[in-house]
PASEZA-902292 format. One line per 2 residues: number of its first residue (from 1); their letters; for each residue x, y, z of N, C-alpha, C, O, CB. Coordinates in nm, 4 decimals, decimal comma, padded with zeros to 6 digits, always signed. Last residue first. Glycine has a CB too. Layout:
% residues N
NUM	A	X Y Z X Y Z X Y Z X Y Z X Y Z ~ ... $
END
This chain:
% residues 142
142	ED	+10,9845 +06,2600 +10,6181 +10,9552 +06,1170 +10,6192 +11,0136 +06,0510 +10,7406 +10,9988 +05,9301 +10,7582 +11,0077 +06,0503 +10,4944 ~ +10,8231 +06,5644 +10,5454 +10,9189 +06,4921 +10,6296 +10,8827 +06,3455 +10,6274 +10,7652 +06,3095 +10,6340 +10,9200 +06,5468 +10,7757 $
140	VE	+10,7693 +06,7075 +10,2292 +10,7144 +06,6226 +10,3349 +10,8297 +06,5592 +10,4117 +10,9233 +06,5064 +10,3515 +10,6199 +06,5130 +10,2762 ~ +10,7176 +07,0158 +10,0673 +10,8107 +06,9113 +10,1102 +10,7524 +06,8390 +10,2307 +10,6948 +06,8998 +10,3208 +10,9502 +06,9710 +10,1442 $
138	VF	+10,5415 +07,1303 +09,7979 +10,5301 +07,1058 +09,9410 +10,6271 +06,9931 +09,9739 +10,6193 +06,8857 +09,9142 +10,3818 +07,0698 +09,9832 ~ +10,5484 +07,3870 +09,5411 +10,5797 +07,2551 +09,5974 +10,5507 +07,2528 +09,7466 +10,5374 +07,3563 +09,8120 +10,7271 +07,2183 +09,5714 $
136	AI	+10,4140 +07,6126 +09,4514 +10,5037 +07,5414 +09,3597 +10,5338 +07,4003 +09,4098 +10,5435 +07,3062 +09,3311 +10,6345 +07,6195 +09,3418 ~ +10,1197 +07,7771 +09,4603 +10,2008 +07,6870 +09,5407 +10,2825 +07,6049 +09,4417 +10,2261 +07,5353 +09,3573 +10,1123 +07,5951 +09,6356 $
134	QL	+10,1226 +08,0975 +09,2923 +10,0828 +07,9577 +09,3095 +10,1737 +07,8851 +09,4076 +10,2870 +07,9256 +09,4336 +10,0837 +07,8856 +09,1754 ~ +10,1042 +08,3224 +09,0790 +10,0822 +08,3254 +09,2233 +10,0302 +08,1871 +09,2574 +09,9099 +08,1616 +09,2524 +09,9810 +08,4412 +09,2683 $
132	EE	+10,2407 +08,4753 +08,7870 +10,2187 +08,3598 +08,8726 +10,1907 +08,3984 +09,0177 +10,2467 +08,4945 +09,0705 +10,3384 +08,2686 +08,8665 ~ +10,3100 +08,6603 +08,6034 +10,1776 +08,6768 +08,6638 +10,1460 +08,5659 +08,7641 +10,0364 +08,5627 +08,8202 +10,0708 +08,6800 +08,5553 $
130	GA	+10,5468 +08,5964 +08,4870 +10,5467 +08,7096 +08,5795 +10,4128 +08,7348 +08,6451 +10,4016 +08,8207 +08,7326 +10,5894 +08,8325 +08,5084 ~ +10,5360 +08,5225 +08,1367 +10,5743 +08,4893 +08,2742 +10,5704 +08,6169 +08,3576 +10,5879 +08,7279 +08,3074 +10,7164 +08,4231 +08,2795 $
128	IT	+10,4420 +08,6224 +07,9015 +10,4449 +08,4764 +07,9142 +10,4883 +08,4311 +08,0538 +10,4781 +08,3127 +08,0856 +10,5384 +08,4171 +07,8098 ~ +10,2755 +08,8802 +07,7400 +10,3343 +08,8378 +07,8674 +10,3268 +08,6862 +07,8771 +10,2195 +08,6277 +07,8628 +10,2615 +08,9046 +07,9883 $
126	VT	+10,3555 +08,9755 +07,4103 +10,2659 +08,9006 +07,4983 +10,3406 +08,8607 +07,6255 +10,4542 +08,8135 +07,6199 +10,2098 +08,7748 +07,4261 ~ +10,3805 +09,2977 +07,2416 +10,4308 +09,1667 +07,2816 +10,3378 +09,1044 +07,3850 +10,2515 +09,1723 +07,4406 +10,5740 +09,1781 +07,3378 $
124	AA	+10,3590 +09,5349 +07,0422 +10,2533 +09,4517 +07,1018 +10,3055 +09,3112 +07,1306 +10,2793 +09,2175 +07,0553 +10,1301 +09,4445 +07,0082 ~ +10,5863 +09,6440 +06,9185 +10,5365 +09,7024 +07,0435 +10,4383 +09,6106 +07,1153 +10,4351 +09,6091 +07,2384 +10,4698 +09,8360 +07,0156 $
122	EG	+10,8795 +09,5260 +06,7688 +10,7336 +09,5083 +06,7813 +10,6883 +09,5599 +06,9180 +10,7454 +09,5235 +07,0208 +10,6931 +09,3573 +06,7630 ~ +11,1568 +09,5271 +06,7396 +11,0900 +09,6535 +06,7684 +10,9385 +09,6455 +06,7798 +10,8738 +09,7485 +06,7987 +11,1243 +09,7506 +06,6639 $
120	CK	+11,3111 +09,3004 +06,7119 +11,2498 +09,3553 +06,5897 +11,1745 +09,4866 +06,6121 +11,1327 +09,5509 +06,5158 +11,1552 +09,2540 +06,5310 ~ +11,4492 +09,2741 +06,9646 +11,5041 +09,2180 +06,8411 +11,4474 +09,2853 +06,7168 +11,5222 +09,3234 +06,6267 +11,4768 +09,0691 +06,8353 $
118	PC	+11,3114 +09,3720 +07,1773 +11,4443 +09,4282 +07,1528 +11,5048 +09,3800 +07,0201 +11,6004 +09,4391 +06,9700 +11,5374 +09,3919 +07,2678 ~ +10,9744 +09,4575 +07,1750 +11,0703 +09,3534 +07,1378 +11,2069 +09,4162 +07,1073 +11,2170 +09,5037 +07,0212 +11,0188 +09,2728 +07,0153 $
116	ET	+10,8562 +09,6411 +07,4519 +10,8845 +09,6384 +07,3090 +10,9921 +09,5332 +07,2811 +11,0893 +09,5219 +07,3558 +10,9296 +09,7787 +07,2585 ~ +10,8184 +09,6769 +07,7179 +10,7727 +09,5502 +07,6607 +10,7932 +09,5419 +07,5096 +10,7512 +09,4447 +07,4467 +10,6268 +09,5298 +07,6925 $
114	AW	+10,9370 +09,8079 +08,0003 +10,9598 +09,8172 +07,8558 +10,9264 +09,6818 +07,7936 +10,9980 +09,5839 +07,8145 +11,1082 +09,8593 +07,8234 ~ +10,9288 +09,8059 +08,2738 +10,8006 +09,8093 +08,2031 +10,8159 +09,8258 +08,0521 +10,7182 +09,8546 +07,9830 +10,7157 +09,9214 +08,2571 $
112	NE	+11,1900 +09,7515 +08,3539 +11,1354 +09,8874 +08,3662 +11,0101 +09,9067 +08,2804 +10,9899 +10,0131 +08,2219 +11,2415 +09,9904 +08,3265 ~ +11,2190 +09,4780 +08,1319 +11,2766 +09,5577 +08,2399 +11,2189 +09,6978 +08,2357 +11,2008 +09,7559 +08,1287 +11,4307 +09,5623 +08,2297 $
110	AK	+11,1264 +09,1676 +08,0464 +11,0793 +09,3063 +08,0359 +11,1314 +09,3837 +08,1561 +11,0916 +09,3571 +08,2695 +10,9226 +09,3134 +08,0282 ~ +11,3232 +08,9317 +07,8911 +11,2824 +08,9855 +08,0200 +11,2437 +09,1318 +08,0001 +11,3202 +09,2098 +07,9433 +11,3963 +08,9708 +08,1266 $
108	FE	+11,2019 +08,7595 +07,5964 +11,2930 +08,8490 +07,6664 +11,2336 +08,8928 +07,7992 +11,1121 +08,8917 +07,8186 +11,3253 +08,9710 +07,5802 ~ +11,1915 +08,5805 +07,2930 +11,1479 +08,5890 +07,4322 +11,2510 +08,6715 +07,5074 +11,3714 +08,6568 +07,4864 +11,1305 +08,4466 +07,4968 $
106	AK	+11,0841 +08,6097 +06,9542 +11,1874 +08,6308 +07,0555 +11,1231 +08,6367 +07,1942 +11,0139 +08,6912 +07,2106 +11,2673 +08,7608 +07,0267 ~ +10,9062 +08,5916 +06,7424 +10,9063 +08,4840 +06,8431 +11,0171 +08,4970 +06,9478 +11,0408 +08,4025 +07,0231 +10,9197 +08,3511 +06,7743 $
104	CG	+10,8580 +08,7927 +06,5654 +10,9843 +08,7193 +06,5485 +11,0021 +08,6059 +06,6486 +11,1004 +08,5320 +06,6421 +11,1004 +08,8143 +06,5607 ~ +10,5731 +08,8433 +06,6403 +10,6307 +08,8515 +06,5061 +10,7528 +08,7626 +06,4901 +10,7518 +08,6683 +06,4109 +10,6677 +08,9943 +06,4743 $
102	PC	+10,5137 +08,8278 +06,9067 +10,4351 +08,7454 +06,8149 +10,4923 +08,7439 +06,6731 +10,4629 +08,6533 +06,5950 +10,2922 +08,7948 +06,8112 ~ +10,7525 +08,8002 +07,1562 +10,7129 +08,8779 +07,0386 +10,6341 +08,7875 +06,9446 +10,6829 +08,6811 +06,9065 +10,8376 +08,9387 +06,9660 $
100	RQ	+10,6966 +08,7660 +07,4976 +10,7244 +08,6989 +07,3705 +10,6715 +08,7869 +07,2591 +10,5611 +08,8407 +07,2666 +10,6600 +08,5559 +07,3649 ~ +10,8386 +08,8445 +07,8225 +10,7508 +08,8718 +07,7087 +10,7923 +08,7861 +07,5891 +10,9060 +08,7400 +07,5799 +10,7544 +09,0223 +07,6715 $
98	RR	+10,8393 +08,8208 +08,1756 +10,8975 +08,7836 +08,0468 +10,7921 +08,8027 +07,9387 +10,6731 +08,7801 +07,9605 +10,9498 +08,6364 +08,0484 ~ +10,9079 +08,9311 +08,5002 +10,8208 +08,9444 +08,3831 +10,8985 +08,9090 +08,2565 +11,0082 +08,9597 +08,2329 +10,7633 +09,0886 +08,3731 $
96	PV	+11,0388 +08,6882 +08,7355 +11,0417 +08,8153 +08,6615 +10,9462 +08,8126 +08,5422 +10,9095 +08,7067 +08,4914 +11,1844 +08,8456 +08,6132 ~ +10,9294 +08,5463 +09,0280 +10,9353 +08,5236 +08,8835 +10,9328 +08,6582 +08,8105 +10,8361 +08,7334 +08,8222 +10,8171 +08,4334 +08,8365 $
94	EE	+11,0657 +08,4322 +09,3235 +11,0137 +08,5506 +09,2557 +11,0368 +08,5340 +09,1050 +11,1493 +08,5107 +09,0606 +11,0822 +08,6816 +09,3095 ~ +10,9836 +08,1841 +09,5348 +11,0545 +08,2070 +09,4092 +10,9887 +08,3269 +09,3421 +10,8704 +08,3232 +09,3083 +11,0515 +08,0792 +09,3158 $
92	IE	+11,0090 +08,1324 +09,8746 +10,9405 +08,2088 +09,7701 +11,0336 +08,2251 +09,6502 +11,1463 +08,2730 +09,6626 +10,8946 +08,3479 +09,8234 ~ +10,9407 +07,9097 +10,1314 +11,0370 +07,9474 +10,0281 +10,9589 +08,0173 +09,9171 +10,8558 +07,9678 +09,8715 +11,1162 +07,8217 +09,9731 $
90	LA	+10,8920 +07,8550 +10,4711 +10,8384 +07,9168 +10,3504 +10,9531 +07,9516 +10,2570 +11,0505 +08,0149 +10,2975 +10,7551 +08,0428 +10,3846 ~ +10,8471 +07,5779 +10,6926 +10,9315 +07,6812 +10,6308 +10,8644 +07,7311 +10,5032 +10,7903 +07,6584 +10,4370 +11,0747 +07,6259 +10,5998 $
88	LT	+10,6727 +07,4930 +10,9809 +10,6690 +07,4952 +10,8347 +10,7528 +07,6105 +10,7811 +10,7328 +07,7260 +10,8187 +10,5241 +07,5065 +10,7843 ~ +10,6445 +07,5061 +11,2504 +10,7741 +07,4589 +11,1997 +10,7813 +07,4596 +11,0468 +10,8863 +07,4295 +10,9899 +10,8017 +07,3183 +11,2511 $
86	EW	+10,3750 +07,5929 +11,2836 +10,4859 +07,6792 +11,3248 +10,6220 +07,6360 +11,2684 +10,7066 +07,7213 +11,2414 +10,4933 +07,6826 +11,4751 ~ +10,1390 +07,4635 +11,2371 +10,2211 +07,4950 +11,1194 +10,3488 +07,5700 +11,1557 +10,4244 +07,6076 +11,0661 +10,1405 +07,5773 +11,0205 $
84	PT	+09,9991 +07,4512 +11,4752 +10,0660 +07,3287 +11,4284 +10,1557 +07,3518 +11,3061 +10,2398 +07,2675 +11,2752 +09,9620 +07,2233 +11,3950 ~ +10,0949 +07,7718 +11,6187 +09,9988 +07,6829 +11,5534 +10,0720 +07,5538 +11,5167 +10,1946 +07,5479 +11,5263 +09,9347 +07,7506 +11,4258 $
82	DK	+10,2658 +07,9781 +11,6948 +10,1822 +07,9128 +11,7963 +10,0700 +07,8301 +11,7352 +09,9620 +07,8193 +11,7933 +10,1231 +08,0165 +11,8894 ~ +10,2715 +08,1213 +11,3725 +10,3206 +08,1256 +11,5113 +10,2166 +08,0660 +11,6065 +10,0978 +08,0978 +11,6004 +10,3540 +08,2716 +11,5531 $
80	VS	+10,1588 +08,1462 +11,1272 +10,1934 +08,0107 +11,1715 +10,2394 +08,0062 +11,3174 +10,2452 +07,8991 +11,3779 +10,3023 +07,9537 +11,0824 ~ +10,1134 +08,4219 +11,0964 +10,0019 +08,3281 +11,0870 +10,0348 +08,1894 +11,1402 +09,9467 +08,1216 +11,1933 +09,9575 +08,3171 +10,9449 $
78	CE	+10,3626 +08,5445 +11,1079 +10,2615 +08,5765 +11,2090 +10,1514 +08,4709 +11,2122 +10,1022 +08,4352 +11,3192 +10,2009 +08,7147 +11,1820 ~ +10,4851 +08,4359 +10,8772 +10,5446 +08,4179 +11,0101 +10,4424 +08,4418 +11,1213 +10,4375 +08,3662 +11,2183 +10,6637 +08,5123 +11,0280 $
76	FG	+10,3069 +08,5310 +10,6784 +10,3256 +08,3875 +10,6999 +10,3795 +08,3621 +10,8406 +10,3271 +08,2784 +10,9140 +10,4216 +08,3283 +10,5937 ~ +10,3426 +08,8070 +10,6960 +10,2110 +08,7488 +10,7230 +10,2186 +08,6002 +10,7506 +10,1461 +08,5483 +10,8355 +10,1182 +08,7738 +10,6068 $
74	FR	+10,6137 +08,8192 +10,6159 +10,5732 +08,8652 +10,7492 +10,4377 +08,8043 +10,7879 +10,4208 +08,7558 +10,8998 +10,5658 +09,0203 +10,7534 ~ +10,5930 +08,7249 +10,3520 +10,6758 +08,6536 +10,4510 +10,6341 +08,6899 +10,5931 +10,6208 +08,6031 +10,6794 +10,8253 +08,6862 +10,4301 $
72	LC	+10,4272 +08,9280 +10,2487 +10,3846 +08,7881 +10,2438 +10,4625 +08,7060 +10,3466 +10,4037 +08,6264 +10,4199 +10,4044 +08,7297 +10,1015 ~ +10,5876 +09,1503 +10,2754 +10,4624 +09,1440 +10,3519 +10,4100 +09,0004 +10,3575 +10,3553 +08,9572 +10,4589 +10,3559 +09,2374 +10,2897 $
70	DV	+10,7842 +09,0774 +10,0899 +10,8203 +09,0974 +10,2307 +10,6966 +09,0907 +10,3199 +10,7009 +09,0318 +10,4279 +10,8917 +09,2326 +10,2494 ~ +10,6359 +09,0707 +09,8507 +10,6948 +08,9476 +09,9028 +10,7340 +08,9615 +10,0497 +10,7184 +08,8666 +10,1265 +10,8167 +08,9087 +09,8200 $
68	DV	+10,3440 +09,1967 +09,7618 +10,4655 +09,2427 +09,8275 +10,5245 +09,1212 +09,8996 +10,4685 +09,0745 +09,9988 +10,4367 +09,3629 +09,9278 ~ +10,1876 +09,1353 +09,4569 +10,2138 +09,0849 +09,5915 +10,3461 +09,1417 +09,6418 +10,4476 +09,1354 +09,5725 +10,2166 +08,9295 +09,5934 $
66	GA	+10,1133 +09,1511 +09,1907 +10,0606 +09,2502 +09,2848 +10,0802 +09,2098 +09,4299 +09,9998 +09,2451 +09,5162 +09,9142 +09,2731 +09,2587 ~ +10,2146 +08,9968 +08,9897 +10,1071 +08,9398 +09,0709 +10,0476 +09,0387 +09,1707 +09,9424 +09,0122 +09,2288 +10,1580 +08,8195 +09,1448 $
64	LE	+10,4321 +09,0603 +08,8353 +10,3065 +09,1297 +08,8049 +10,1892 +09,0833 +08,8917 +10,0759 +09,1260 +08,8694 +10,2718 +09,1099 +08,6594 ~ +10,6294 +08,8877 +08,9259 +10,6513 +09,0319 +08,9396 +10,5214 +09,1111 +08,9190 +10,5034 +09,2171 +08,9789 +10,7575 +09,0787 +08,8392 $
62	GV	+10,4908 +08,5963 +09,0819 +10,5329 +08,6748 +08,9670 +10,5423 +08,8233 +08,9984 +10,4727 +08,8758 +09,0854 +10,4378 +08,6532 +08,8526 ~ +10,5853 +08,3506 +09,2941 +10,5189 +08,4808 +09,2922 +10,5750 +08,5646 +09,1779 +10,6930 +08,5996 +09,1777 +10,5366 +08,5542 +09,4281 $
60	RL	+10,5446 +08,0387 +09,4178 +10,5965 +08,1068 +09,2992 +10,5157 +08,2356 +09,2855 +10,3939 +08,2320 +09,2678 +10,5861 +08,0159 +09,1682 ~ +10,6334 +07,8849 +09,7241 +10,5398 +07,9666 +09,6465 +10,6135 +08,0282 +09,5288 +10,7304 +08,0651 +09,5395 +10,4750 +08,0771 +09,7347 $
58	GV	+10,6657 +07,5899 +09,9069 +10,7272 +07,6829 +09,8138 +10,6210 +07,7549 +09,7334 +10,5291 +07,6923 +09,6806 +10,8241 +07,6105 +09,7212 ~ +10,6905 +07,4784 +10,2350 +10,6016 +07,5088 +10,1229 +10,6717 +07,6128 +10,0368 +10,7288 +07,7097 +10,0868 +10,4604 +07,5603 +10,1721 $
56	KS	+10,8176 +07,2173 +10,4389 +10,8385 +07,3413 +10,3644 +10,7317 +07,3543 +10,2577 +10,6880 +07,2559 +10,1980 +10,9798 +07,3453 +10,3011 ~ +10,7290 +06,9986 +10,5833 +10,8414 +07,0747 +10,6370 +10,8600 +07,2094 +10,5670 +10,9114 +07,3042 +10,6263 +10,9684 +06,9935 +10,6253 $
54	FK	+10,4478 +06,8265 +10,6965 +10,5026 +06,9103 +10,5905 +10,6143 +06,9944 +10,6508 +10,5969 +07,0546 +10,7567 +10,3920 +07,0007 +10,5253 ~ +10,4074 +06,4985 +10,8090 +10,4411 +06,6371 +10,8440 +10,4975 +06,7074 +10,7225 +10,5846 +06,6543 +10,6536 +10,5422 +06,6424 +10,9612 $
52	TG	+10,1775 +06,2440 +10,8772 +10,2576 +06,3112 +10,7755 +10,2815 +06,4555 +10,8183 +10,1889 +06,5259 +10,8584 +10,1879 +06,3054 +10,6367 ~ +09,9989 +06,1299 +11,0531 +10,1341 +06,1563 +11,1005 +10,2253 +06,2231 +10,9992 +10,3395 +06,2558 +11,0316 +10,1955 +06,0302 +11,1436 $
50	EP	+09,8136 +05,9435 +10,8175 +09,8211 +06,0014 +10,9523 +09,9670 +06,0182 +10,9936 +10,0488 +05,9291 +10,9709 +09,7457 +05,9125 +11,0550 ~ +09,8676 +06,0182 +10,4698 +09,8614 +05,9239 +10,5817 +09,8770 +05,9961 +10,7151 +09,9458 +06,0978 +10,7238 +09,9698 +05,8161 +10,5673 $
48	QQ	+09,6739 +06,2905 +10,3210 +09,7984 +06,2178 +10,3483 +09,7780 +06,1175 +10,4615 +09,6837 +06,1294 +10,5396 +09,9121 +06,3160 +10,3839 ~ +09,4548 +06,4469 +10,3000 +09,4678 +06,3409 +10,1997 +09,5906 +06,2531 +10,2237 +09,6096 +06,1527 +10,1550 +09,4750 +06,4018 +10,0605 $
46	KK	+09,4897 +06,6433 +10,4861 +09,3818 +06,5464 +10,5100 +09,3913 +06,4274 +10,4151 +09,3416 +06,3192 +10,4461 +09,2453 +06,6141 +10,4948 ~ +09,6807 +06,8012 +10,3608 +09,7217 +06,7174 +10,4736 +09,6169 +06,6112 +10,5046 +09,6517 +06,5003 +10,5453 +09,7470 +06,8036 +10,5975 $
44	LE	+09,5250 +06,9421 +10,1784 +09,6235 +06,8456 +10,1295 +09,6649 +06,7484 +10,2402 +09,6819 +06,6288 +10,2162 +09,7470 +06,9186 +10,0745 ~ +09,3829 +07,1073 +10,3549 +09,3117 +07,0110 +10,2700 +09,4059 +06,9021 +10,2183 +09,3702 +06,7843 +10,2152 +09,2452 +07,0832 +10,1517 $
42	DL	+09,5956 +07,2563 +10,4639 +09,5066 +07,1789 +10,5511 +09,4353 +07,0709 +10,4717 +09,4276 +06,9561 +10,5154 +09,4040 +07,2709 +10,6197 ~ +09,6868 +07,3805 +10,2326 +09,7721 +07,2818 +10,2983 +09,6922 +07,1951 +10,3950 +09,7173 +07,0752 +10,4071 +09,8861 +07,3513 +10,3723 $
40	QD	+09,4734 +07,5534 +10,1886 +09,5031 +07,4501 +10,0886 +09,5925 +07,3415 +10,1475 +09,5760 +07,2236 +10,1159 +09,5703 +07,5125 +09,9651 ~ +09,4996 +07,7150 +10,4167 +09,3763 +07,6378 +10,3957 +09,4004 +07,5238 +10,2966 +09,3539 +07,4117 +10,3174 +09,2627 +07,7298 +10,3447 $
38	LV	+09,7485 +07,8298 +10,3618 +09,7344 +07,7409 +10,4773 +09,6071 +07,6569 +10,4679 +09,6070 +07,5401 +10,5070 +09,7337 +07,8222 +10,6071 ~ +09,6781 +07,9823 +10,1353 +09,7807 +07,8779 +10,1259 +09,7654 +07,7790 +10,2408 +09,7690 +07,6578 +10,2194 +09,9224 +07,9399 +10,1269 $
36	SC	+09,4903 +08,1561 +10,2523 +09,4497 +08,0668 +10,1442 +09,5495 +07,9519 +10,1284 +09,5093 +07,8370 +10,1102 +09,4369 +08,1449 +10,0123 ~ +09,6544 +08,2956 +10,4297 +09,5430 +08,2154 +10,4817 +09,4953 +08,1154 +10,3775 +09,4630 +08,0015 +10,4114 +09,4266 +08,3059 +10,5249 $
34	VI	+09,8227 +08,4244 +10,2442 +09,8787 +08,3285 +10,3399 +09,7675 +08,2376 +10,3931 +09,7852 +08,1160 +10,4006 +09,9496 +08,4026 +10,4572 ~ +09,6318 +08,5915 +10,1251 +09,7025 +08,4922 +10,0440 +09,7597 +08,3834 +10,1346 +09,7468 +08,2645 +10,1054 +09,8155 +08,5590 +09,9606 $
32	SL	+09,5653 +08,7521 +10,3388 +09,4609 +08,6655 +10,2828 +09,5221 +08,5589 +10,1925 +09,4699 +08,4477 +10,1841 +09,3577 +08,7489 +10,2040 ~ +09,8095 +08,8842 +10,3703 +09,7615 +08,7958 +10,4767 +09,6524 +08,7027 +10,4248 +09,6479 +08,5858 +10,4632 +09,7086 +08,8782 +10,5955 $
30	EH	+09,8181 +09,0392 +10,1434 +09,9158 +08,9330 +10,1588 +09,8717 +08,8341 +10,2655 +09,8942 +08,7138 +10,2524 +10,0524 +08,9910 +10,1935 ~ +09,5971 +09,2075 +10,2082 +09,6009 +09,1328 +10,0829 +09,6968 +09,0146 +10,0958 +09,6604 +08,9017 +10,0627 +09,6433 +09,2247 +09,9657 $
28	MY	+09,6760 +09,3253 +10,4472 +09,5595 +09,2369 +10,4482 +09,5554 +09,1530 +10,3215 +09,5137 +09,0373 +10,3267 +09,4298 +09,3181 +10,4625 ~ +09,8863 +09,4883 +10,3683 +09,9142 +09,3739 +10,4537 +09,7973 +09,2754 +10,4526 +09,8187 +09,1542 +10,4566 +09,9436 +09,4201 +10,5968 $
26	IG	+09,7373 +09,6746 +10,2159 +09,8445 +09,5970 +10,1537 +09,8714 +09,4723 +10,2370 +09,8786 +09,3621 +10,1826 +09,9737 +09,6820 +10,1392 ~ +09,5685 +09,7831 +10,4076 +09,5113 +09,7115 +10,2938 +09,6144 +09,6259 +10,2233 +09,5830 +09,5166 +10,1762 +09,4505 +09,8090 +10,1956 $
24	LH	+09,7509 +09,9152 +10,5740 +09,6776 +09,7999 +10,6242 +09,6194 +09,7187 +10,5101 +09,6211 +09,5958 +10,5158 +09,5670 +09,8441 +10,7187 ~ +09,8746 +10,1483 +10,5058 +09,9266 +10,0266 +10,4440 +09,8526 +09,9016 +10,4902 +09,8885 +09,7913 +10,4490 +10,0739 +10,0123 +10,4743 $
22	DQ	+09,7492 +10,4543 +10,4302 +09,7304 +10,3438 +10,5238 +09,7729 +10,2148 +10,4531 +09,7137 +10,1768 +10,3522 +09,5809 +10,3353 +10,5736 ~ +09,9189 +10,7485 +10,3736 +09,8680 +10,6259 +10,3108 +09,8639 +10,5151 +10,4145 +09,9646 +10,4858 +10,4790 +09,9560 +10,5840 +10,1892 $
20	GT	+10,0221 +10,9676 +10,5057 +09,9077 +10,9893 +10,4187 +09,8534 +10,8633 +10,3541 +09,7511 +10,8693 +10,2858 +09,9441 +11,0852 +10,3135 ~ +10,2992 +10,7971 +10,5621 +10,2531 +10,9355 +10,5560 +10,1397 +10,9483 +10,4564 +10,1613 +10,9403 +10,3355 +10,3681 +11,0299 +10,5184 $
18	GI	+10,1953 +10,4708 +10,6805 +10,2815 +10,5644 +10,6070 +10,2225 +10,7040 +10,6070 +10,1082 +10,7245 +10,6478 +10,3027 +10,5169 +10,4629 ~ +10,1917 +10,2747 +10,9573 +10,1081 +10,3641 +10,8774 +10,2014 +10,4648 +10,8114 +10,2769 +10,5349 +10,8788 +09,9976 +10,4361 +10,9654 $
16	PV	+10,2489 +09,9385 +11,0477 +10,3031 +10,0711 +11,0158 +10,2084 +10,1493 +10,9260 +10,1524 +10,0954 +10,8305 +10,4398 +10,0582 +10,9483 ~ +10,0602 +09,7860 +11,2902 +10,0796 +09,7927 +11,1461 +10,1318 +09,9308 +11,1134 +10,0678 +10,0305 +11,1467 +09,9477 +09,7619 +11,0683 $
14	ES	+10,0642 +09,5765 +11,5616 +10,0995 +09,7089 +11,5134 +10,1252 +09,7023 +11,3644 +10,2046 +09,6202 +11,3184 +10,2226 +09,7642 +11,5878 ~ +09,7759 +09,3679 +11,5997 +09,9192 +09,3859 +11,5776 +09,9452 +09,5278 +11,5319 +09,8593 +09,5915 +11,4710 +09,9731 +09,2845 +11,4740 $
12	GE	+09,5051 +09,3377 +11,6063 +09,5649 +09,4127 +11,7152 +09,7151 +09,4305 +11,7017 +09,7765 +09,5001 +11,7826 +09,5348 +09,3457 +11,8439 ~ +09,5189 +09,0363 +11,4372 +09,4320 +09,1403 +11,4900 +09,4996 +09,2083 +11,6085 +09,5461 +09,1412 +11,7006 +09,2952 +09,0817 +11,5314 $
10	MK	+09,6790 +08,8247 +11,3867 +09,7216 +08,9542 +11,3341 +09,6389 +09,0676 +11,3930 +09,6842 +09,1819 +11,3980 +09,7113 +08,9558 +11,1818 ~ +09,5463 +08,6038 +11,4743 +09,6510 +08,6561 +11,5604 +09,7019 +08,7917 +11,5130 +09,7617 +08,8659 +11,5910 +09,7655 +08,5581 +11,5678 $
8	EC	+09,3875 +08,5197 +11,2688 +09,3267 +08,6075 +11,3680 +09,4308 +08,6678 +11,4600 +09,4066 +08,7732 +11,5187 +09,2237 +08,5321 +11,4494 ~ +09,5509 +08,3417 +11,1389 +09,5262 +08,4718 +11,0781 +09,4683 +08,5692 +11,1787 +09,4974 +08,6887 +11,1738 +09,4327 +08,4581 +10,9592 $
6	GV	+09,5396 +08,1187 +11,2989 +09,6662 +08,1884 +11,2832 +09,6458 +08,3277 +11,2278 +09,7161 +08,4213 +11,2661 +09,7588 +08,1100 +11,1931 ~ +09,2688 +08,0593 +11,2550 +09,3167 +08,0877 +11,3898 +09,4477 +08,1648 +11,3827 +09,4652 +08,2647 +11,4524 +09,3347 +07,9573 +11,4704 $
4	GA	+09,2510 +07,9978 +10,9868 +09,1911 +08,1218 +11,0331 +09,2391 +08,1599 +11,1713 +09,2494 +08,2783 +11,2033 +09,0416 +08,1106 +11,0326 ~ +09,3467 +07,7423 +10,9612 +09,4362 +07,8527 +10,9251 +09,3824 +07,9856 +10,9737 +09,4600 +08,0776 +10,9994 +09,4570 +07,8576 +10,7743 $
2	DM	+09,3057 +07,5030 +11,1926 +09,2266 +07,5984 +11,1158 +09,3144 +07,7193 +11,0880 +09,3527 +07,7910 +11,1805 +09,0955 +07,6393 +11,1919 ~ +09,4340 +07,1865 +11,1897 +09,4589 +07,3259 +11,2224 +09,3730 +07,4130 +11,1342 +09,3702 +07,3956 +11,0124 +09,6077 +07,3617 +11,2062 $
END
């Protein structure tokens, strides 16, 4: 299956246009991610024994990855429709932003963009989670 075929089905679809802001660029970003995932699955499938079927793909998407998860799901549904991937389920794990303090080594969830260490007050903390955008797993039907 050429993932591009599924992606081309988006052409001509109705895309909501917001007041003064064209959201097409947002949808195209998520759609290109979906196409990349499907391309990677195509390559992985070539390495499997004939007849192997993938039932689910899991993605890990960080809060800071710049990805709209709803748009990603929508793009996935549109891209797999009427393709050999149509039965493939999508699972998305959303990863919250986490920081580490270089001084006291405390790790904490950064809420509302507040990255100051809650334990010692250090302002220059390091992001340790939340930037992920990766395939976490692929389930295979046996």
